[in-house]
N, C-alpha and C positions, 0 to 999 in steps of 0.2 A: 554489493547489492543493498545491504542494510543501510549504508550511508545515503544511497539514492532514495530509498523509501522514507527514511527519517527526514531528509531535507524537503522532499516533496510534500510530506504530511504536514510539516511546519508551514510551508507556503500555502497549502490548502486551508489550514486552520486560520491563517491570517487573511485569507481572501485574495491572495496575490497570484494564485495559479489561474491560468486561462481556462475559460469554460470548457473547451474541447478536451483539454488535458485533465480537467477534474473528472469528467465522465470516464475517460480511459483509466485514470489512476484508481478510481473507485472500483472498476472492474478488476484491476490488478490486485487490489487489496482483498477483494472477495475471493479471487482465485487462490490467493495465498492462504486464506483461512480454510478453504476446502482441502488444500493439499498440505495442511499443517503436519509437521513431523510428529509421529507418535513414538513414545518410548517402547522399543521392541522387547525389553527385558522385563516388563511388568506382566 
């Protein structure tokens, strides 16, 4: 999953990702930030 995100982030930064996919990928990144893992031992 990490490789998928890294690859698509690079494509998005270069401007090579298709418009429809940019919107969906941004939503995916936003969801990932909301569900970010929290260290449970702190």
